[in-house]
N, C-alpha and C positions, 0 to 999 in steps of 0.2 A: 252686316259689316259694310261700311261705306267705301267709296272708291279709294280714298286716301289710305284707309286701313288695309285694303286688299293690295294696293300698290306697295305699301311698306312691307307687307308679309312676303310678297313675291321677291322683292329686293333682298330681304334677309335670307330667304331660302336659297337664292342664287349665290349670295356671299358664302353661306355655310357649305354649299356644294363645292365651291372652289376651295375652301379651307380644308374640307374633308379629303378631296382629291389630292391636293398638294401634300397633306399629311401622310397619306398612304404612299405617295410617290417618293417623298423625302425619306421615309422609313426604309423603303426598298433600296434606295440608292446608298443609304448609310450602312446597311447590313449585308447587302448582296455582294458577292465576290465580283471584283472589278471587271474581270474578263468576261463575266456572264451578263453584265448589265444590259448590253444592247442586243442580246440574242433575241430571235423571234419568240422563243419559248418564254423567256423572261418578260418580254413586252406583253405577251398574252396573260401571264400571271398578274402583272401590274394592272392591266386593263380590267381583268376580272376582280381583282382586289379593290380597285377604285369603285367599280360599280356596286359590289356587295357592301362596301363600307358606306357608300352614299345611301343605299336602301335601308341599312340597319340604323345608321345614325339619324337619318331623317324620320324614320318610323318612331324612334324614341322621342325625338324633339316634338313631334306632333302628338304622341301619346301624352306627354307631359304638358302639352298646350303652351309651349314656349313662344310660339309665334303670335299668341294673343297678347303678349306683353308689349307695353310701350317702351321701346328701348331707352328713351330719355329718363324714364323713372325707375329703371331696374337698379337693384342694389346688391350688396354682398351676398344676401341669401339666394338671390336669383343666379348669381355667378357660381355659387356652390352647386346649384342644381345642374348647370351646364357641365361642370366637372364630373358630377356623378353620372350624367348621361353618357359622357365620353367613356368612362370606365365600364358602364353596363354594356355599351355598344361593343367595346373591345372583348369583354368576356363572352358576349353573345356570338361574335365572329369566331372566337377560339372554340367555343362549344360546337358550333356548326362544322368547323373544320375537323375537329376530333371525332365527333359522332358520325359524320357522314364521310369521313376519310377523304376530304377534298384536298388534293395536292396541287390543284391549279389556282390557289390563292396564296397570299403571303404566309410566311411561317408565323408561329406563335409570337416569336420575338418581334417580328416586324409589325404584327397587328397591335401588340401592346405599345411598342414605340410610337406607332401611328396615333394611338389614343393620347399619349403624353405630348405629342406635337399638336394634336387637334385642340387640346384643352386651352393653351394660351392663345391659339388662333381664334377659336370661337368667342372666348371671353374678351380677348384683346380687341377684336373688331367692334364689339359692342361698346367697350369703353371708349374707343376712338370716336365712334358715331355719336355717343352721348356727349363727349367733349366738344365735338364740332357743332352739334345742335345747340348746346348751352352757349357757346361762343357766338353763334349766329344770332341767337335770341337776345344775348346781352348787347350786341351791337345794335339790334333793332330797338331795344329798350332805350338806349342812349338817344336815338333819333326820334323816338315816339313821344317823349315828354319826361316830366319830373318823376324821380323816385323819392319815396318817403324815407327819411333817415330815422332809423329805429334803434333805441337803446334797450338791451335785454337786462332785466334784473334777475340774477340767479345763474350760477355756473354749474348747476347740478344736472341730473338726468333730464328734467323737464326743459331746462334752457337749451340743452344740447339737441333735444328732439325738435324744439321749435325752430332752432337755427337750421337744422337739416331740412325741415319742411319748407321753410322760406326759400332756401337755396334750390330746392327741387321744384317747387310749384309756384312760388310768389316772387321769384328773383326780379321779375320785370316791374314789381311795385315797390319792393322794400330794399333799402341798403342798410345793413346792420353795421353801426358805427363802433360797437363794442359791447362788452358785458360788465355788469357791476356785481361784485361779490365781496362779502365781508371777510372771507378767508384770505388772510394776507399771503399765505403760501401759494395762492393761485394767481397773484398779481403778475401780469405779463405772460401768463400761460395762454396757449391757444386752444380753443374749444371749437372743433369743426372749422378750423381756419380763422376764427374770430378771437380777438385778444381780450383778456380780462384787463380793463383799463382803470379800475378803481373800486373803492368801497362806497357805502351809502352816502358818506359825507361829501363825496365828489359829484353826486348826481346833478345838482343844480349847475355847478361849474361846467361839467361835461356837456350838459344840454345846450349851454350857451356856446361853448367852443365848437361843438360838432353840429350845430344847427339842427338839433333833434326835433323831429315832428311828432313822434309817438313813442311811448314807453310801454314795453311789454313786461309785465310782472310775471315771471316764470318760476315761482317757487311753490310747489304743490303741498309740501309739508312744512308748515311754519305756524307758530302759536299766534293767537289773535293779537297779543300786545305788540310783538315784533312786526307783524304785518301792518298794524295801524301806524307804527312809527315810520316805517319805510314809505308807506303810501302818503303820509303827511309830508314827507320830504319831496316826494314826486309831485304832490299837489302844488308845491311852491314854484315849480317850473312853468306852470300854466300849460303844460302839454297834455294831449289826450292820452289817457292811460287805459290799457287793456290788461286783463288779469286772468290767470289760470285758476279755474275753480277747484272743487274738492277732488281728492284722490278717487272717490267713487265715480264722479263724472268723467274723469280721465279714463278709468277702466272701461266705462260704457262706450266711450268714443276714443279709440287709441290714437287718433290723429291729434297731436298736441295743439297744432295751430288752430284747428277747428274748435278746440275747447276754449280758446281765448274769448273773453267777453268783456264788455264794458264794466268798469268798477261800480259796484253798488254801494250805497251809503252804509250797509251792514259791514262792509270791509273796513271802513275807517272808524266805525264805532268801537271796534276792538274788544267786543264782549267775549268772555270765556265761554266755552261750550258747556251745555247743561249736562250735569252728571246725575243720572236717574237710578233709583233703586228699582230696577226692572222686575226683580223677583216679587217685590211687594205689590207692584202694579198688576203683574200677571196673576197673582193669587186672587185679586179681586175680580178681574175681567175674564180670565180664561174659562171657557165653557158656559158663560152667562149670556143673557140677552141684555143688550145695551141700546138705549134710545137716545138719540141726539136730536134736539129741536133746533131749527135754524140750520139744518145740515148742509144747505147749499151756500151758506155765507163763507166769508174768509176764515173765521175761527171755527165755525161748525164743520166745514169740509175738511180742514186740517185735523180737527179732533177725530173725525171718522178715519182718516188715514193713519193716525197714530193708534187709535183704539184697535183697529182691525189687525194690527201687528201682534197683538196679545191673544189672538185666537178666541174671540167670543163665539158662542154657538150661533147667535143671531145679532146682526146689526140693523137696527131700525132707524132709518133716516127720514125725518119729518121736516117739510118746508112748504111754504105757501107758493113759492116761486118755482115753477116747473123747470125752467131752462137750466139753472145752476144745479138743481137736484139731479136732473137727468145726466149732466156732465159727470158729477161725482159718482153716480151709480155706474155708468159705463166704465169709468176709470177703475173702480174697485172690483167690479165683477170680472174684469179682464185679468186682474192680478191675483184675486183670491177666490178661485172657483169652488173651493171646498167649504166656504163660509156662506151661510144663508144671509143674503143682503136684501133688505126690503126698503124700497124708496116709496114714501107715502106723501101724497099731496094733502095738506090740511093746515088749518090755522089754529094757533094756541088760543085764539079768542073763542073758538067753537067748542064748548064744553062737551056736547054730545059726541062730536067727532073724536075728541081726546079720549073720552071714556071708552069708546068702541076700540080704539087703538090699544089702550092700556089693558082692556079686558082680553083682547085677542092675543097680545104678545107677552103680557105680564113681565115687563122689564125688571131686571134686577138692579140696574143702574140707569139714572137719567142725567144727561148733561143738557142744561137748558141754556142754549145760545141764541134762541130766537128773540129778536128785539129790534126796535127802531133806534138807530144809534147816531144819526147825523144831527149834530147840535143845531145848526141854523134852520134846518127844515122843521125840526120839532118845535122851535120857537113860534113858528107860524101855523103849526098844526098840533097844538098841545093835547087835544082830545085823542088824537090818534096815538100819541105816546102813552097816554093813560090806558087806553083800550089794549094796546099791544104789550107794552112793557109791564104795567102794573097788574091788570086783570089777566093777561096772558100768563104771567108768572104765578098768580094766585090759582088759576085753573090747573096748571101743571102740578103745582105743589099739592093741591087737593087730591088730584088723581094719584099722585105718588103715595099719599097717605092711604087712600081708599084701596089701592091695589097692592099694598105691602111692598113697595119699592124699598130696596136696602139702603141706597144712598141717592140723594138728589143734589147735584152741584149747579149752582147758579153762576153764570158768567157775568161778572159785574165790571165796574170801571172806576178809575180814579176820579172821574167826574161826579161820582156819587158823594164825594167828600166835600162838605160845605158847598153844595152845588149852587152855581150861578145861572143855571139853565134848566129848561124843562126836562131834557133828556136825563141829565144827572140827577135831578130830583126824583124822577120816576124810578131810576135804578136804585137810589137810596131806599125808596119805599119797598122795592123788591127785596133788598137785603133784610129790611125789618120783617117782611112777610115770612121769609124762610127761617129766620131766627125764632119767631113766635111759633110757627108750625112745628119746629123741632122740639118744643117743650111738651107737646101733647101728642106725639106720634112715635111709632116704632121706627119710622124712617129717620135716617140721619141726614139732616139738611146742612148744607154749607155753601158759602159763596167764595169766589176767587176774584180778587180785584187787581187789575193791572192797568197800565197806561196805554199809549198809542202803539199800534202794531204796524210795523213797516210792511208796506205792500198790500195792506188790507184795502177792501173796496172803499174808495173815497178818501184814503189817507193822503197825507201831504206829499210824500215822495213821488208816487205815480203822477200826481198833478204837476209837480215841478218838472218832471221828466217830459211830460207832454208839452208844457210851456216852452221848455228849452228847445225841444225838437222843432217846434213851430216858429222859432226865432224870437221868443219872448213877447211881452215882458213876463218875468217871474213875479207873481204877486205874493206879498207877505203882509199879514194884517198889522203887525207891529214889530219894530226893530228889537224890542226887548222880550218878546214872547218866548217862553221856554216850554219844552215838553219832555216827558220820559218816553223812551222808545224801546221796543222789543221786537224780535222777529216773530213771524207767525209760528214756525215750528217750535221755537223756544217757549213761547207763551203756552201753546197747547201741551207740550211735554210737562211743563210745570203744573198745569191744571190737573193732568193725570196723577202727578206725584201728590199734589194737595189732596186729591180725591182719596188716595190710598191712606193719607193721614187722618181724614175726616172722621170725627167721632160724634159730630152733631153740634150745630150752633156756631161754628167758627166762621170768621171772615178771614180768609187767607190773603195775605198781601205779598205780592211778588216783588222781589228786588229788581228794580228797573235800571239799575246802574246810575251813572251820572246823567243829570238832565242836559238837554241839548237846546241851544238857541236856534230857533227856526230860521233866523236870518243867516247864521253860520252854515246851517244845512243847505240853504239855497246857494250860498257862495261856493260851498264845497262841490255841489252837484254841477254847477256851471263850470268850475275849474276842471273837474274830472272829465268833462266833455271836451276839454282842450280849448275852452273859451274864456274870455275875461269878463267878470261881472261889471256891469255899468259901462262897458265898452262894446262888447259883442252882444251881450244880453242884459237889458236893463232890469233892475229890481225896483218894483213899485210897491209902496206901502198903502194899503187900502183901508186901514182902520179896523179895530176889533169888531167882530161880528156880534150880533145879538146873543147874549148869554155866554160869550167867550171870556175866559180868564187869561191873565198874562202868564200864570203858572198853574199847574195842577198839583194836588196833594194826594197822598196815598193813605193817610190816617187822619182821623179827627182827634180833637183835643181829649175827648173822653175815652178814647181807645188806648189801651195799653199795647205792648208789643212783646211777644215772646217768640223765641226761636223754635224751629223744628229741626228734624234730622237733616234737612236740606238747607244749606246756607243761603239759598236764594228764595226761601219761603218762610214767611213769618205769620203769626196769628195775632190779629187785633181783637181784643176782648171788648165787646160793646156793653153798654149799660143795659139793665133789665128792661124788657118790654113785655106787655101782656096782651092776650088775645082780644080782650074787650076793646082796648084802645085801637088795635089794628082794624077791627071790624067797624068801629065808628069812623075811622079815617076812610076806609073803603066805601062806606055808605055815603060819605060826603062827595067822594069822587064819582060814585054811581049817579048821583043826582046831576052832576055836571055832564056826564056822558049822555044822559037821557035828554038833555037840552042842548042841541047842537048850536043854538044861537047865543049861548053864553059868551059875553065879551071876554077877550083874552085877558084883560086886566083882572077880571073876577076869577078866571080860571087860575091865574098865577097866585092870587091871594089865597084861594082855597088850597092850592098845593103847598103854599107856605104854612097854612094852618096844620096840614097833616105831616109836613116835613119841616120842622122848625129851623133846621140848619140851612134851608133854601134861602138864598139871598136874591130878592127880586131886582132885576135890572130893567129899568124902563127903556 
């Protein structure tokens, strides 16, 4: 305990001693017969009563550790404890008097009355001290500098708690100008002393009138559509927006203010939550051995997090990159001590290593997420894309067949549709491989195809955030470029659901919602940071990168589309392929891989020969 804490504790003890002594004295004067008040005998009783009261009250105050509290931050619950201590102290004094027949301290009535006088005395002094400290700090704040004007969205419990936290701990930084709520019955009502000053349609106007600096979105329970609509209005103000996350996060950290975070792009996409058939997924995973390749990556690691919730007997995580794999291993082992988790370093290119893993663990399910995925990099290293994506998938698929895996799910991409880049073309060939393998194997093979994943390694949103944080510029390849987006948890949950539907040969297509213009995304992220595009943060157009499309597709022309039980998952039926053709295609690619000096133009032409839908961009 530092010097200031010790000093504060001594002051509070001295104040309490005075209050307790006065309470005993006043109780005696109120109930004692007037002619006996100043007799020597009565003064002796008063003195002993005061001493005994101080000893008992202070003992309980220390037992309950009340002097460890910071007076400025005490609240109603703490005050109730002080009242309880006064009652317990009185009962203790009465018990001592009755048990030991002490006639030389106050009567029972006087002891009880003393407690009822001490209650407002002890609580009142703390309220007064708290008020004085707040007043002093507020005066100091006025002289220290500018306070930020804050508008609160939401007059519910979360808003109330944030206001309370600000007033208690951040009053020197924030001035709350008012609350926004759509409930018309709450208009002009006071929440913790702050007025409800309008509904959502008044947000822009109020921000101008009140010179708002920041907006705190404090609604913890709200559907995605309504949240998106309100945040879109907030975005028009050009003010920095902070938002309260999910109810689960709030439960983990009960301090509402600490839960506030910057708005993520997921908040303004307004996608509905994924509804899963958990029983169907659990029936396939529970008690089984599951292997995930590329387990350290964005999708692979989240797949591991989702899979382990369904209680597999063993989760085998395979990755070539040790750092990410180590991180996910530590995370899962800390939370799921009852499940056998195996983190294995290895490459899907290495057939012998794969076979030893399959032979040892004999997985029931395989999720194949290992791949090179960065489009521009693969344009300049096409052979690596072929080695890792095509032959890596072929190796895993062969092991799945050889070791009697029940289901193998390939993680594919929308870039496999009419591909204009090496990465997309190799993933298209991966889809062909698993569909052909499905025809001649007891294993059910399927692929899941989806678009860009928010927050994944190398995705556009983290890049934009870094660029904004460094002062810009934000780089966009083309003003009209559009992409489909999905969150990592959403994508992985739908992969699991698709896995439970898989009967073999399907390419599952995930509903990615409405496409988003990347330029609009950049503008939104800049505005959500409280900055103005092309004023505070410039936006620079750099031109399409090698192999990049203006838009991505999720189906090819020859694919049909049929629904599944989940409205966000569809099945695209591909034209017939045969094993002979696939082997011939792979043989052509094998010759390329064996000759590292093959010109990139020749590699692209060969890839076009094996994937006819691949469009070569020079």
